[in-house]
C-alpha positions as CSV (number, residue, x, y, z in Angstrom):
1,M,-8.2,2.1,35.6
2,S,-11.5,1.4,37.3
3,A,-12.8,-2.2,37.5
4,P,-16.1,-1.6,35.5
5,F,-14.1,0.1,32.8
6,A,-11.5,-2.7,32.8
7,R,-14.3,-5.3,32.4
8,Y,-15.9,-3.3,29.6
9,L,-12.6,-3.0,27.8
10,H,-11.9,-6.7,28.2
11,G,-15.4,-7.6,26.8
12,A,-14.9,-5.2,23.9
13,L,-11.5,-6.8,23.0
14,S,-12.8,-10.3,23.2
15,L,-13.6,-12.3,20.0
16,K,-17.4,-11.9,20.6
17,G,-17.0,-8.2,21.2
18,R,-15.0,-7.8,18.0
19,L,-17.5,-9.8,16.0
20,L,-20.3,-7.8,17.3
21,L,-18.4,-4.6,16.6
22,G,-17.5,-5.8,13.2
23,L,-21.1,-6.6,12.4
24,F,-22.2,-3.3,13.7
25,V,-19.5,-1.4,11.8
26,T,-20.4,-3.4,8.6
27,W,-24.1,-2.6,9.1
28,A,-23.2,1.1,9.7
29,V,-20.9,1.2,6.6
30,V,-23.6,-0.4,4.4
31,L,-26.2,1.9,5.8
32,A,-24.0,4.9,5.2
33,L,-23.2,3.8,1.7
34,L,-26.9,3.2,0.9
35,L,-27.9,6.5,2.4
36,G,-25.0,8.2,0.7
37,F,-25.8,6.6,-2.7
38,G,-29.5,7.4,-2.1
39,W,-28.7,11.0,-1.2
40,R,-26.4,11.4,-4.2
41,S,-29.0,9.9,-6.5
42,A,-31.8,12.0,-5.0
43,E,-29.6,15.1,-5.1
44,T,-28.9,14.5,-8.8
45,L,-32.5,13.8,-9.5
46,A,-33.6,16.9,-7.5
47,G,-31.1,19.0,-9.4
48,D,-32.2,17.7,-12.8
49,S,-35.8,18.2,-11.8
50,S,-35.1,21.8,-10.5
51,R,-33.3,22.7,-13.7
52,M,-36.2,21.4,-15.8
53,H,-38.7,23.3,-13.6
54,L,-36.7,26.5,-13.8
55,R,-36.2,26.0,-17.6
56,Y,-40.0,25.7,-17.9
57,E,-40.7,28.7,-15.7
58,A,-38.1,30.9,-17.3
59,R,-39.3,30.1,-20.8
60,L,-43.0,30.6,-19.8
61,I,-42.2,34.0,-18.2
62,A,-40.0,35.0,-21.1
63,D,-42.6,34.0,-23.7
64,E,-45.4,35.8,-21.9
65,L,-43.4,39.0,-21.5
66,T,-42.3,38.8,-25.1
67,Q,-45.9,38.5,-26.2
68,Q,-46.9,41.5,-23.9
69,V,-44.0,43.6,-25.3
70,D,-44.9,42.6,-28.9
71,S,-48.6,43.3,-28.3
72,R,-47.9,46.8,-26.9
73,L,-45.5,47.7,-29.6
74,S,-48.0,46.5,-32.3
75,A,-50.8,48.6,-30.7
76,L,-48.6,51.6,-30.7
77,Q,-47.7,51.1,-34.4
78,R,-51.4,51.0,-35.2
79,L,-51.9,54.2,-33.2
80,A,-48.9,55.8,-35.0
81,G,-50.6,55.0,-38.3
82,R,-53.6,57.1,-37.3
83,V,-51.7,60.1,-36.1
84,P,-51.5,62.7,-38.9
85,V,-48.1,64.0,-39.9
86,Q,-49.1,67.6,-39.5
87,A,-51.9,68.5,-37.0
88,S,-52.7,70.7,-34.1
89,A,-52.2,69.8,-30.5
90,S,-55.9,69.3,-30.0
91,Q,-56.1,67.0,-33.0
92,Y,-53.2,64.8,-31.6
93,R,-55.0,64.8,-28.2
94,D,-58.3,63.7,-29.9
95,V,-56.5,60.8,-31.6
96,L,-55.0,59.7,-28.3
97,R,-58.3,60.0,-26.5
98,D,-59.9,57.9,-29.2
99,S,-57.3,55.2,-28.3
100,D,-58.4,55.2,-24.7
101,A,-58.5,51.4,-24.7
102,L,-54.7,51.3,-24.7
103,L,-54.7,52.6,-21.2
104,E,-55.2,49.0,-20.1
105,W,-51.6,48.5,-21.1
106,F,-50.1,52.0,-20.5
107,E,-50.4,54.6,-17.8
108,G,-50.3,57.3,-20.6
109,L,-49.9,57.9,-24.3
110,F,-47.9,60.8,-25.9
111,V,-47.0,62.2,-29.3
112,V,-43.5,63.7,-30.0
113,D,-42.5,65.6,-33.1
114,G,-39.3,65.2,-35.0
115,E,-37.5,67.7,-32.9
116,G,-38.2,65.9,-29.6
117,Q,-41.0,68.2,-28.3
118,V,-44.0,66.5,-26.7
119,L,-47.0,67.6,-28.8
120,A,-49.8,65.9,-26.8
121,D,-50.5,63.4,-24.1
122,W,-53.4,61.4,-22.7
123,P,-54.5,61.5,-20.1
124,N,-53.1,64.9,-19.6
125,V,-50.3,65.4,-17.1
126,E,-49.4,68.9,-16.2
127,G,-46.0,69.8,-17.5
128,R,-45.6,66.9,-19.9
129,V,-46.7,68.7,-23.1
130,G,-43.9,70.8,-24.3
131,L,-41.2,68.7,-22.7
132,D,-38.0,68.3,-24.8
133,V,-37.1,64.5,-24.9
134,S,-34.5,64.9,-27.6
135,G,-31.8,64.0,-25.1
136,R,-33.5,60.8,-24.1
137,E,-31.8,57.5,-25.2
138,Y,-35.1,56.2,-26.6
139,F,-35.7,59.2,-28.8
140,Q,-32.1,59.0,-30.1
141,H,-32.4,55.3,-30.8
142,L,-35.7,55.8,-32.6
143,E,-34.3,58.7,-34.7
144,A,-31.3,56.6,-35.6
145,F,-32.9,53.2,-36.3
146,K,-36.6,54.0,-36.9
147,T,-37.6,50.7,-35.3
148,P,-39.9,50.1,-32.3
149,Y,-38.0,50.3,-29.0
150,V,-38.4,49.8,-25.3
151,S,-36.4,52.3,-23.2
152,D,-34.2,51.8,-20.1
153,P,-35.9,52.8,-16.9
154,F,-35.8,56.5,-16.1
155,R,-37.5,58.9,-13.7
156,G,-40.3,61.0,-15.4
157,R,-39.7,64.8,-15.2
158,A,-43.4,65.5,-15.1
159,S,-44.6,62.6,-12.9
160,Q,-41.4,61.8,-11.0
161,E,-42.3,58.1,-11.2
162,S,-40.0,55.2,-12.3
163,L,-41.0,54.6,-15.9
164,I,-40.2,52.8,-19.1
165,V,-41.6,53.8,-22.4
166,F,-42.6,51.8,-25.4
167,V,-42.1,54.0,-28.6
168,V,-42.6,53.5,-32.3
169,P,-41.5,56.0,-35.1
170,R,-43.8,58.3,-37.1
171,L,-42.6,58.3,-40.7
172,D,-43.8,60.2,-43.7
173,V,-44.5,58.6,-47.1
174,A,-40.8,58.9,-48.0
175,G,-39.8,57.1,-44.8
176,N,-38.4,60.2,-43.1
177,F,-38.5,60.4,-39.3
178,Q,-41.3,62.8,-38.2
179,G,-41.4,62.0,-34.5
180,M,-42.8,59.1,-32.4
181,V,-45.7,57.8,-30.5
182,G,-45.2,56.2,-27.2
183,G,-46.8,54.5,-24.2
184,I,-45.7,55.0,-20.6
185,V,-45.5,52.1,-18.2
186,N,-45.0,52.6,-14.4
187,I,-42.5,50.0,-13.3
188,R,-43.7,49.7,-9.8
189,D,-47.4,50.1,-10.2
190,G,-48.0,49.1,-13.8
191,G,-49.5,45.8,-14.7
192,L,-46.7,44.6,-17.0
193,F,-45.2,42.4,-14.3
194,N,-48.4,41.5,-12.4
195,R,-48.1,37.7,-13.3
196,L,-44.5,37.6,-11.9
197,S,-45.8,38.6,-8.5
198,R,-48.1,35.6,-8.5
199,I,-45.4,33.0,-9.2
200,R,-44.5,30.9,-6.2
201,L,-41.1,29.1,-6.1
202,G,-41.1,27.9,-2.5
203,L,-40.2,30.1,0.4
204,E,-37.0,31.5,-1.1
205,G,-37.3,31.0,-4.9
206,F,-38.1,34.0,-7.0
207,A,-38.2,35.4,-10.6
208,S,-36.8,38.7,-11.6
209,V,-36.4,40.8,-14.8
210,M,-33.5,43.0,-15.6
211,T,-32.3,45.1,-18.5
212,S,-29.3,44.2,-20.6
213,S,-27.7,47.4,-19.3
214,G,-27.7,45.9,-15.8
215,Q,-30.8,47.4,-14.0
216,V,-33.4,45.4,-12.2
217,L,-36.9,46.0,-13.6
218,Y,-38.8,43.5,-11.3
219,H,-37.9,41.7,-8.1
220,P,-40.1,40.3,-5.3
221,D,-38.0,42.5,-3.0
222,R,-39.3,45.8,-4.2
223,S,-36.4,47.6,-2.6
224,R,-34.1,46.1,-5.3
225,I,-36.2,47.5,-8.2
226,L,-34.0,49.8,-10.3
227,S,-30.8,48.7,-8.4
228,E,-27.8,47.5,-10.2
229,V,-27.3,43.9,-11.1
230,P,-24.4,42.3,-9.0
231,D,-21.1,42.3,-10.8
232,A,-19.4,39.2,-12.2
233,R,-17.6,38.4,-8.9
234,A,-21.0,38.1,-7.0
235,N,-22.9,36.2,-9.7
236,S,-21.0,35.4,-12.9
237,W,-23.9,33.7,-14.6
238,A,-26.3,36.7,-14.1
239,H,-23.5,38.9,-15.5
240,L,-23.0,36.6,-18.4
241,S,-26.8,36.7,-19.3
242,L,-26.5,40.4,-19.8
243,F,-24.5,39.7,-22.9
244,G,-27.1,37.3,-24.4
245,W,-26.4,34.0,-22.7
246,E,-29.3,31.6,-21.9
247,G,-29.4,28.4,-19.9
248,E,-29.6,26.7,-16.5
249,V,-26.8,26.3,-14.0
250,L,-26.0,25.6,-10.3
251,G,-24.0,28.5,-9.2
252,E,-23.2,30.9,-6.4
253,L,-25.7,33.5,-5.5
254,P,-24.8,37.1,-4.3
255,N,-25.3,36.0,-0.7
256,G,-22.7,33.3,-1.0
257,E,-25.1,30.3,-1.1
258,L,-25.5,27.9,-4.0
259,G,-28.7,28.1,-6.1
260,Y,-30.2,26.7,-9.3
261,Q,-30.5,29.5,-11.9
262,A,-32.3,29.8,-15.3
263,Y,-31.9,32.8,-17.7
264,R,-34.0,33.6,-20.8
265,Q,-33.8,36.6,-23.1
266,I,-36.8,38.9,-24.0
267,W,-35.4,40.1,-27.3
268,P,-38.0,42.7,-28.3
269,A,-37.3,44.7,-25.1
270,D,-33.7,43.6,-24.6
271,W,-34.6,42.2,-21.2
272,V,-33.4,39.1,-19.3
273,V,-35.6,36.9,-17.2
274,S,-33.9,35.3,-14.2
275,V,-35.5,32.4,-12.1
276,V,-33.6,31.4,-9.0
277,L,-34.2,28.5,-6.6
278,P,-31.8,28.1,-3.6
279,R,-30.1,24.7,-3.4
280,D,-30.9,24.4,0.3
281,Q,-34.6,24.8,-0.5
282,V,-34.4,22.1,-3.1
283,L,-32.6,19.7,-0.8
284,S,-34.6,20.4,2.4
285,P,-37.2,17.7,1.7
286,L,-34.5,15.3,0.9
287,L,-32.7,16.0,4.1
288,E,-35.9,15.4,6.1
289,R,-36.5,12.1,4.2
290,V,-32.9,10.9,4.7
291,G,-33.1,11.9,8.4
292,R,-36.2,9.9,8.9
293,L,-34.6,6.9,7.0
294,G,-31.5,7.2,9.2
295,W,-33.5,7.1,12.4
296,W,-35.4,4.1,11.1
297,A,-32.2,2.4,10.1
298,L,-30.8,3.0,13.6
299,L,-33.9,1.6,15.2
300,V,-33.7,-1.5,13.0
301,A,-30.0,-1.8,13.9
302,G,-30.8,-1.6,17.6
303,L,-33.4,-4.3,17.3
304,M,-31.0,-6.5,15.3
305,M,-28.2,-6.2,17.8
306,P,-29.7,-8.8,20.3
307,V,-30.4,-11.1,17.4
308,M,-26.8,-10.7,16.1
309,G,-25.4,-11.2,19.6
310,W,-27.4,-14.5,20.0
311,L,-26.2,-15.7,16.6
312,V,-22.6,-14.8,17.5
313,W,-22.9,-16.7,20.8
314,L,-24.2,-19.8,18.9
315,S,-21.3,-19.6,16.5
316,L,-18.8,-19.2,19.3
317,R,-20.1,-22.1,21.5
318,P,-17.5,-24.6,20.1
319,L,-14.8,-22.1,20.7
320,Y,-15.9,-21.7,24.4
321,R,-15.8,-25.5,24.8
322,L,-12.3,-25.5,23.2
323,E,-11.2,-22.9,25.8
324,R,-12.6,-24.9,28.7
325,Q,-11.0,-28.1,27.5
326,I,-7.6,-26.4,27.1
327,G,-7.9,-25.1,30.6
328,E,-8.6,-28.6,31.9
329,I,-5.5,-29.9,30.0
330,G,-3.5,-27.2,31.8
331,A,-4.9,-28.3,35.1
332,G,-4.1,-31.9,34.3
333,K,-7.8,-33.0,34.2
334,R,-7.6,-34.3,30.6
335,T,-4.9,-35.1,28.1
336,Q,-6.5,-34.2,24.8
337,V,-9.1,-31.9,23.2
338,A,-12.3,-33.6,21.9
339,L,-14.8,-31.3,20.1
340,A,-18.1,-32.3,18.6
341,T,-18.5,-29.6,16.0
342,R,-19.0,-29.3,12.2
343,M,-16.7,-26.3,12.0
344,Q,-13.7,-27.7,10.1
345,E,-11.5,-24.8,11.2
346,L,-12.0,-25.6,14.9
347,Q,-11.5,-29.3,14.2
348,R,-8.2,-28.5,12.6
349,V,-7.3,-26.3,15.6
350,A,-8.1,-29.1,18.0
351,T,-6.1,-31.6,16.0
352,T,-3.1,-29.3,15.8
353,F,-3.4,-28.5,19.5
354,N,-3.4,-32.2,20.4
355,R,-0.4,-32.8,18.3
356,V,1.5,-29.9,19.8
357,E,0.5,-31.0,23.3
358,V,2.0,-34.4,22.6
359,E,5.2,-32.8,21.3
360,R,5.3,-30.4,24.2
361,G,5.1,-33.3,26.7
362,Q,7.9,-35.0,24.9
363,A,10.0,-31.8,24.9
364,L,9.3,-31.2,28.6
365,A,10.5,-34.7,29.4
366,R,13.7,-34.2,27.4
367,S,14.1,-30.8,29.0
368,R,13.8,-32.3,32.5
369,E,16.4,-34.9,31.7
370,R,18.8,-32.4,30.3
371,Q,18.2,-30.1,33.4
372,A,18.9,-33.0,35.7
373,F,22.0,-33.8,33.8
374,L,23.2,-30.2,33.9
375,D,22.4,-29.8,37.6
376,A,24.5,-32.9,38.3
377,I,27.4,-31.5,36.3
378,L,27.2,-28.1,37.9
379,S,26.9,-29.5,41.4
380,S,29.9,-31.8,41.0
381,S,32.1,-29.2,39.4
382,P,35.1,-28.1,41.5
383,V,35.0,-24.7,39.9
384,G,32.6,-22.1,41.3
385,I,29.9,-21.4,38.7
386,F,27.1,-18.9,38.7
387,V,24.2,-17.9,36.3
388,T,22.5,-14.5,36.1
389,E,19.3,-13.1,34.6
390,P,19.6,-10.6,31.6
391,D,19.6,-7.8,34.1
392,G,22.5,-9.2,36.1
393,A,20.5,-10.7,39.0
394,I,22.1,-14.0,40.2
395,S,19.7,-16.9,39.6
396,Y,22.0,-19.9,40.4
397,V,25.3,-20.7,42.2
398,N,26.8,-24.2,42.5
399,P,28.0,-25.7,45.8
400,A,31.6,-25.1,44.9
401,L,31.0,-21.3,44.7
402,V,29.2,-21.3,48.0
403,E,32.2,-23.1,49.6
404,L,34.7,-20.8,47.9
405,T,33.1,-17.6,49.0
406,G,31.9,-18.9,52.4
407,Y,28.4,-17.4,52.1
408,Q,25.2,-19.3,51.2
409,E,23.1,-16.1,50.8
410,I,24.9,-14.9,47.6
411,A,22.5,-17.1,45.7
412,T,19.5,-14.9,46.9
413,N,21.2,-11.6,47.7
414,P,23.6,-10.3,45.1
415,M,24.6,-7.4,47.4
416,A,26.1,-10.0,49.8
417,W,28.7,-10.7,47.2
418,L,29.3,-7.1,46.2
419,N,29.7,-5.9,49.8
420,R,32.4,-8.4,50.5
421,V,34.6,-7.3,47.6
422,H,37.6,-5.4,48.9
423,A,36.8,-1.7,49.1
424,D,39.8,-0.8,46.9
425,D,38.6,-3.1,44.1
426,R,34.8,-2.7,44.5
427,Q,34.1,0.3,42.3
428,A,36.3,-0.9,39.4
429,M,34.6,-4.3,39.5
430,Q,31.1,-2.8,39.6
431,D,31.9,-0.4,36.6
432,L,33.2,-3.3,34.5
433,W,30.2,-5.5,35.3
434,Q,27.8,-2.7,34.3
435,H,29.7,-2.3,31.1
436,S,29.4,-6.0,30.3
437,L,25.7,-5.9,31.0
438,L,25.2,-3.1,28.6
439,S,27.6,-4.1,25.9
440,G,27.4,-7.9,26.1
441,E,31.2,-8.2,26.3
442,D,32.9,-10.8,28.5
443,F,33.5,-9.9,32.1
444,L,37.0,-10.8,33.2
445,Q,38.6,-9.4,36.3
446,Q,40.7,-10.3,39.3
447,Y,39.9,-8.7,42.6
448,R,40.3,-9.3,46.4
449,Y,37.4,-10.8,48.4
450,W,36.8,-11.1,52.1
451,H,36.1,-14.7,53.1
452,R,33.8,-15.5,56.0
453,K,36.9,-16.5,58.0
454,G,38.4,-13.1,57.6
455,E,40.9,-14.1,55.0
456,V,41.5,-12.0,51.9
457,L,41.2,-14.1,48.7
458,W,42.2,-13.2,45.2
459,L,39.4,-14.3,42.9
460,E,39.4,-14.4,39.1
461,V,35.8,-14.1,37.6
462,H,35.1,-14.8,34.0
463,A,31.5,-14.4,32.8
464,R,30.1,-14.7,29.2
465,R,26.7,-13.8,27.9
466,V,24.5,-16.6,26.6
467,S,22.5,-15.5,23.5
468,T,19.8,-17.1,21.3
469,E,18.0,-16.0,18.2
470,D,15.2,-14.5,20.4
471,G,17.6,-12.5,22.6
472,H,20.1,-13.1,25.4
473,L,19.3,-15.3,28.4
474,G,21.9,-13.8,30.8
475,F,25.4,-14.6,31.9
476,V,27.2,-17.8,32.9
477,G,30.4,-17.3,34.9
478,T,33.2,-19.1,36.6
479,V,35.0,-18.1,39.8
480,K,38.6,-19.3,40.6
481,D,40.7,-18.9,43.7
482,I,44.0,-17.4,42.5
483,T,45.3,-16.3,45.9
484,Q,48.4,-18.6,45.9
485,R,49.2,-17.6,42.3
486,R,49.0,-13.9,43.1
487,E,51.2,-14.4,46.2
488,E,53.8,-16.3,44.2
489,E,53.7,-13.5,41.5
490,A,54.1,-10.9,44.2
491,L,57.1,-12.8,45.7
492,R,58.7,-13.1,42.3
493,Q,58.2,-9.5,41.6
494,W,59.7,-8.5,45.1
495,E,62.7,-10.8,44.5
496,A,63.2,-9.3,41.0
497,E,63.5,-5.8,42.4
498,H,65.2,-6.2,45.8
499,D,68.7,-7.0,47.0
500,P,68.6,-10.4,48.9
501,L,71.3,-9.3,51.4
502,T,70.0,-6.0,52.6
503,G,66.4,-6.1,51.6
504,L,66.8,-2.8,49.8
505,L,65.8,-2.2,46.2
506,N,68.2,-3.4,43.6
507,R,69.2,-1.4,40.5
508,R,66.2,-2.7,38.6
509,G,63.7,-1.7,41.3
510,L,65.4,1.7,41.6
511,E,65.2,2.4,37.9
512,R,61.5,1.6,37.8
513,R,60.8,4.1,40.6
514,L,63.0,6.6,38.9
515,E,60.9,6.3,35.8
516,E,57.8,6.9,37.8
517,A,59.3,9.9,39.5
518,L,60.5,11.3,36.2
519,A,57.0,11.0,34.7
520,D,55.5,12.9,37.7
521,W,58.2,15.5,37.2
522,R,57.4,16.0,33.5
523,K,53.6,15.9,34.0
524,M,53.1,17.8,37.3
525,G,56.5,19.3,38.1
526,T,56.9,17.3,41.3
527,P,60.5,17.8,42.5
528,S,62.6,14.8,43.3
529,V,66.3,14.3,44.4
530,L,68.6,11.3,43.7
531,M,71.3,10.7,46.2
532,V,74.2,8.2,45.4
533,F,77.0,7.2,47.8
534,D,80.0,4.8,48.2
535,M,81.4,3.5,51.4
536,D,85.0,4.8,51.9
537,R,87.6,2.2,53.2
538,F,85.3,-0.7,52.7
539,K,87.8,-2.9,50.8
540,P,90.0,-3.6,53.9
541,I,87.0,-5.0,55.7
542,N,86.5,-7.5,52.9
543,D,90.2,-8.3,52.6
544,I,90.9,-8.7,56.3
545,G,87.7,-9.9,57.7
546,G,86.3,-11.7,54.7
547,H,83.0,-11.4,52.9
548,A,81.1,-12.3,56.0
549,L,82.4,-9.2,57.8
550,G,81.8,-7.1,54.7
551,D,78.2,-8.4,54.5
552,D,77.7,-7.6,58.2
553,M,78.8,-4.0,57.5
554,L,76.6,-3.7,54.4
555,C,73.6,-4.9,56.4
556,R,74.4,-2.4,59.3
557,V,74.6,0.5,56.7
558,A,71.3,-0.6,55.1
559,R,69.5,-0.6,58.5
560,E,70.9,2.8,59.4
561,L,69.9,4.1,55.9
562,K,66.3,2.9,56.4
563,R,66.2,4.7,59.8
564,S,67.6,8.0,58.4
565,I,65.2,8.5,55.4
566,R,61.5,9.1,55.2
567,R,58.9,6.4,54.6
568,S,58.1,7.7,51.2
569,D,61.8,7.5,50.1
570,H,63.3,4.6,48.2
571,A,66.6,3.2,49.2
572,A,68.6,0.8,47.0
573,R,71.8,-1.1,46.9
574,Q,73.1,-0.9,43.3
575,G,75.9,-3.4,43.8
576,G,79.0,-3.9,46.0
577,D,79.3,-0.9,48.3
578,E,77.2,1.5,46.1
579,F,73.9,2.7,47.5
580,A,71.3,5.1,46.1
581,V,68.3,6.9,47.6
582,L,65.4,8.4,45.6
583,L,63.8,11.3,47.5
584,P,60.3,12.2,46.0
585,S,58.9,15.6,46.7
586,C,62.2,16.8,48.2
587,T,64.3,19.9,47.8
588,V,68.1,20.0,47.5
589,E,68.5,21.6,50.9
590,Q,66.4,18.8,52.5
591,A,68.5,16.2,50.7
592,R,71.7,17.8,52.0
593,R,70.5,17.6,55.6
594,I,69.5,14.0,55.1
595,A,72.9,13.2,53.6
596,D,74.8,14.9,56.5
597,S,72.7,13.1,59.1
598,L,73.3,9.8,57.3
599,R,77.1,10.4,57.1
600,E,77.2,11.1,60.8
601,A,75.3,8.0,61.7
602,I,77.4,5.7,59.4
603,R,80.6,7.2,60.8
604,Q,79.6,5.8,64.2
605,L,79.2,2.2,63.0
606,R,81.8,-0.4,64.0
607,V,82.4,-4.1,63.0
608,Y,85.1,-6.2,64.8
609,H,87.4,-8.9,63.6
610,Q,90.0,-10.6,66.0
611,G,89.9,-7.6,68.3
612,Q,90.3,-5.0,65.5
613,A,87.5,-2.4,64.9
614,F,86.6,-1.4,61.4
615,S,84.5,1.7,60.3
616,V,83.6,3.4,57.1
617,T,82.6,6.9,55.8
618,L,80.4,8.0,52.9
619,S,81.1,10.0,49.8
620,V,77.7,11.3,48.7
621,G,76.6,12.7,45.3
622,V,73.3,14.6,45.1
623,T,71.4,15.8,42.1
624,C,67.8,17.0,41.5
625,F,65.6,16.6,38.5
626,A,66.2,19.3,35.9
627,G,64.2,20.7,33.0
628,P,66.2,19.1,30.2
629,D,65.9,15.6,31.8
630,Q,64.2,13.1,29.5
631,R,65.8,9.9,30.6
632,I,66.8,8.5,34.0
633,S,70.3,7.7,32.7
634,S,71.2,11.4,32.6
635,I,70.1,11.8,36.2
636,M,72.0,8.8,37.4
637,Q,75.1,9.9,35.6
638,R,75.0,13.3,37.3
639,A,74.6,11.7,40.7
640,D,77.6,9.3,40.0
641,E,79.7,12.2,38.9
642,A,78.9,14.1,42.1
643,C,79.8,11.0,44.1
644,Y,83.2,10.6,42.4
645,E,83.9,14.2,42.9
646,A,83.2,13.8,46.6
647,K,85.8,10.9,46.7
648,R,88.4,13.0,44.8
649,A,87.8,15.8,47.3
650,G,89.0,13.6,50.2
651,R,86.0,11.4,50.9
652,D,83.4,11.7,53.7
653,G,81.7,14.6,52.0
654,V,78.6,15.7,50.0
655,V,78.7,17.1,46.5
656,I,75.6,18.5,44.8
657,R,75.3,18.7,41.0
658,G,72.4,20.7,39.5
């Protein structure tokens, strides 16, 4: 992180920075709420105003078009009253010519008989007289209902123009249909919709007229005249107005935008007036006004920031003095905080701080006393004591521990301790210590340690974690020198498993090693052989020479036995003149050669008493571990039986039992 950015971040996170940020954010939120509320109110007002304006425009247009339609139909009805029921074509033409003033409203006038034939027209258009219009919807409507009617748009067969006709029936005195009189209006060039072209509804607003059958009669975009009205999916409100609905709405336009729309019906012609004002056009002035207000608000906020910063600085001056005085207390330049301020909150903070400072001083004094007392106890303790950090690093050792280990640097270098642990015990000790650090369990282990003088000590280390409500503080441990105890235990164990006369294993020591060998046999299939022998003619030595001579012979046999077997073999004296040898990882043939070599060596031994020489021979029984063996008793029994068999066979021999 760069230094300028760090300073900026530190200033932003300070109380002054946070207060300024809070004021700025508050000002921004208030401004946003005011602008939002103003925007919402203005939008609602603009919407209501737009609906009212569209309602007025739509009603005005609908009323005017209704008046124009009614005026034209009324004029045609008066003309129909002057047209005789039976007359020649020239007479019909003369009547039409005499009504030449109606050409202000119509592009042409015509008379049709009851069969649908055009009898006369004015002004004359070639091909119009004689046309059959009986198939036209306006003729069929008039024949059926005998009421004035305005047709749907169609293309004239004579003029090939887009037209609509206003028609009224010709009836006789009995009310029978005798034909019709009509006026032709050119949709694109006629004057019926001239006023609509002069209506201005902004840049994108417009008024249009459509028939209830869904055709556009008038639209500012002349390319859309006579096109189909969009279906309900494109403009549901326009589609609904075709079925007689009137009203004002804010709805989706065919181009996907929202717009204010007003619809009115022109009932005499069965037309619909539509006035549309896009919503964006309505809101555009509001957006400009709100934008200008927003810039002004930002300008005012920018001008207010220095003022707010100065006010915040004045408000925080007592707090700065409090900070400075606390620093002076920490440096020992003063003992209490003294603030001259009317801010009750800071006065309470200063009072509380002074009280806490007094209590802290008292607590520190008590802590120093307790620390001095504890240091005296630890220094005078005859037991080695150490203290560690939570991560296991040694933070204190007492003089007794330094003297015990012989190294002063263990207090500053934990590796000095670890490196002097005996190599055979180091990994186990380190694994258990790591387990205690992670689990919090007590550490208790005995291991060998190299003293500075080169001696190997047996140490017993017991460490326990010290915990508080806030967590654990580390470990406190004791170290004891148990070398003498371990030596005494080793001596007792040796004496418990060895024959005191010969130094060989006794029966107990042999059985323990047999158990170990049998376990290796069952787990890994390691072959082992047990060899048992008695000394032949040993009893006369005891009887004649006494026990001293017998003991001399036993010791000589033991020494020869040690020389004859391997270092990995275990020789034992089971009692009296009975011996046994456990041969791990040995085959029966190897055991036979060892037994023969041993018999030959023992045969050469001599002890003397009063000039008389005494010698002994061996009767040896050999057996190997077998598959069914589950207990050492079965193996020892087979070896004993083989030994007895060798005695019965004449002594000084070897018998092998599988």
